[in-house]
N, C-alpha and C positions, 0 to 999 in steps of 0.2 A: 394620599397621606404621606407624611414625612417618615421615611424609613430610617432605621438605625444605620448610620454610616460606619465605616471602618474608623477606628481611632476615636479621638475625642470629638465632641460635638462642636459646631461652629461657635466662636466667641461672639461674632456679629452676624446678624441676619439683615438682609436688605429686602424690602418689600416693594414691588413695583412691576410694571409691564416691561418685558424684554421683547424687542421686535426684530424682524429681519430688515436690514438696510440694503437697498440696491443702489449701486452707483455705476455710471458709465465710466469708461476710461478717463484718465485725468484731463480735466478742462473741456471735455466734449459735452455737447448739449444733450439733454435727455431726449428731446424730440427728434434728434437726428441719429442717435446712437443705436447700433444693432446689437450691442453686447453690454451686459450688466454683470458686475460682480456682487455676490451676496455676502453680507457681513452681519454680525450681531450688534444690536444697538439698544441703548436704554440708560438713562441717567443713573438709576439705582444700581444696575449691574456693573456699570463702570466703577462705582465705588467698591463693589465687591472684588473686582479684579485688582483694583489698586491696593486694597488691604491684603489680598493674597500675595501680591508682589512684595509687600512689606513684612510678610511673615505672620500675618494675623489670619487665622482660619475663618472663612466667611461662607455663609450660605445664602442662596437666593430663594425667596418665596414668591411664587407666581402661579399662573394658571395658563395652560396651553391645550390645544386640541390634540387628541390622540391620533396623530397622523405623522407623515414623514416631515412636514414642515415644523411641527412641534418638536419632534425628535432632533431636527437640525439645530433648533435654538438651544435645546438642552446640551447637545454635544458641543456647541460653540462656547457655552458658558463653562462647562465642565473641564474643557481643555486647559483652563487656567488654574485648576485646582479648586474652584468654587463648588461647594456642596449644592446639589440640585435635588436632594431628597424632599425638599419642601414644595416641589411643584405639584399642583393639583391638576390631574388629567381629566379632560372633558370630552364627551362624545359629540358635542356640538360646538359651534363657534369657529373662529379662525385665528390665525396669527396676525397681529398687527404688523403693518409694514410702513416704511417710509423710503423716499427716494431723494438722494442728494446729488446735486449738480455743482461740482467744484468750480468756483469762479476764477477768473483771470482778469486782473485789473484792466479797466474799471468795472467789469461785470462782476457783481457779487455772487457769492455762493447761495444757491437756492435749495430749499427743502420742501418736499411735498409729502404730507402725511396721509396715510390710508389705514386708519386703525379703528374706525367705527365697526361695532359688532364683533369685536375681538372676544375671545374666551375670557381674557383677563377682566374685561369690563363687567362680567357677571359674577366675579368672585365675591363670596360672602365670608364673614368671620366664622360662621359655623363649619365651613369646609376645611379649616386649617387644623393642624395637629398641635394643640396647645401644650401638650406635655413636652413635645420637642422644642417648641418656641420658648418655653419656660427655662430651658437649659442654656439659652444664650445670655450674654451680658448686655448686648445692645440690639435694638431694632431700628433700622434706618429707613426712612421713606422721604419722598419729596412732595411738594405741593401740587405736583402734576397729577398724582393718583386720584384725588377726589374730583378732578375735572373730567375724567374719562367717561363717566356715566353716572346716572342717579344711584345705581347700586353701589358704585365706588364711593360716592359722596356720603351715602348713609352708613356704609360699613367702615370707612376709615377711622372715625372716632371710636367706634366700638372695638376695633382691632387694637388701637393704642391703649384703650382702657383695660382690656383684658391682659395685654402684655405688661402694663405697669402693675396690675394686680398680682402678677407672677414674679415681680421683682426685676423685670427687664427695663433697662433705661432706653429712652426714646430720643433719637436724633431726627430733626426735621429740617430739610433744606427747602425753603419756600419755592424757589425755581419757577417763577411766573412764566407762563407761555400764553402769549396773546392770541394764538391761533385756536386755543382751547376754550377760553372764556374771557369775560370782561373783568376789569379790576375789581368792581364791586362784588361780583360773584366769588372771585378768588378770596377776597378779604373775609367774606362771610364764612366760607368753608374753612379757611385757615384758623379763624377764631375758635372754631369747634375743636380743632386739634391741639391748640396751644396749652390747655390745662394739663396735658399729659406729657409735655415735651421737656426733656432735660437739656439738650443741646440744640440751639436754634441757629441756623446758618442762613444768611440772606445777603443779597447785593443791596446797594443803595436804592435802586428802583424798586426792588421787592419790598424793602422796609417802608418806602414811601407809600406803597399800596396798602400795606398792613396798617400803617398809622393813619392813612387818609390824608396825609400832607407831607411835604418835604421839609425836613429839619436838618441842621448841621449834624455831622457824623457822631460827635460825642453825645449830643442831646438825644439822637436817635437810639444809640446803644443804651444809654441810661434809661430811656423811656421803655424800651422793649424789655430790658432786664427787670426793672422795678414793677412794671405793669403786669407782665405775663408770668413772671416767676420761674423761668428756667434756671438751671444751674450755671449755664454759660451761654453767651450770645456772641456770635462771630459775624463780622461784616467783611465781605470780600469786595475789592474794588477792581476797576478795569483800567490799569495803566498800560504803559508801553510793553512790547514784547521782551521777554528775557528768559534765559535758561541758565540757572546757576544753583550751586549748592555748596555748603561748607563741608570740609572733610569729615567732621564728626556728625553731620546730619545727612539724611537721604538726599541724593541728587537725582533729579528727574530731567529727562530731555524727551523730545517728541519721538525718539526712537524706541522708547519703552512701550508706551501705550497712550492713546489719546485720552487725557483726563482734564476736566475743567479745573480751574483754580480752586473752587470750593470743594470739589471732590478730593483733591490732594490734601487740602487742609483737614477735611474730615478724617482722612486716613492718618495724618500726623497726630491729630487729637486722640484718636483711638489707640495710637501706638504708645500713649502714655507720656508724650513729651511734656515737659513742664511749661508753664506760661512763659517763663523767661526765655526758654529755648525757642519757643514758637515766635516770640517777638524778635529775637536775634535772627531767626530764619527769615522772617519777612523783611527785616531791615537789610539783611545781606542781599536780598533780591533787589530792593530799591537802590542800594548803593551801586549795584552792578548794571543798572539799566543802560547807562551810557558806555559801559565797557564791553558789553557782550552783543553779538549780532542777533537779529531776530531769528526765531525758530522758523522751520519750514512753513510756508504759507502765511507768515506774519502773525502766527498765533502764539500767545503766551503759554508756556508749559508749567508755570509756577504760580503758587498762590501769593497774592499781594494784598496787603490789608491797610486800612486807614491807620496812619501813624499815631493819631491822637489816642486811640484806644482800640487796638485790633481785637481784643478779647476781654470780655468781662466774665469773671468767674465768681460764683457764689461760694462763700466760705462758711 
């Protein structure tokens, strides 16, 4: 159950599975390495850490086994200031894990997931502390969660429904993962979540799965906005690597923490930045692509959006 923490309750709660990530030394192969380092990983908890870095108190809601591995995950999340009182502790189940093998060109980075049968996959809406959840302003989750088990698929819409009934706004990042399910399955599950969503975040491929077809960016944004009725729709794109920020806006580099473009944008949105500032922010990234060197490992550390209409906001 979610215990009362010290100070004010989290403004934002993220809901999703947090796992242990094991990685061999840089650029070594998993099959040949004798040593692995353990990290904490998960799309949703990355958002929580990003928000904490921006000064927005955030909590993580999940489920873990009551053992040393479960405690390691909680300790890893808590070290960034993220509230973990929303964790449901189980006497059975396991911690989900994944293994990452950093690539060295031309060999790509590889990821192996081992999360079947995790404690989180058994989490139900009835196990959560709804009085505590009702104190938050936002609840964020990704389209990954309903893919993890039939229990997650059934309970995800119910969790969003109960949160909205308590006045909590919902943010959904579609975040399609081909290793978890087929596009048709994902689309069916996402459609069950969308009636409760205030802020919808998607890449162009995610949006194509949801629509069942590929359209131009402006038409995609308009269709998602008008058909599904969120307050705002954000599309992130996949351009060249860049690390840039303006003096009056937050600056991110890969020395801070590894965050995807969409996660950083969600953080900026929750920070209360105006639509105009967000557009200026994204444009400053685009203008600097040819002026700045790539970040480490060639990955972008900034959110970059379609210039036609990066954000649609319902007024």
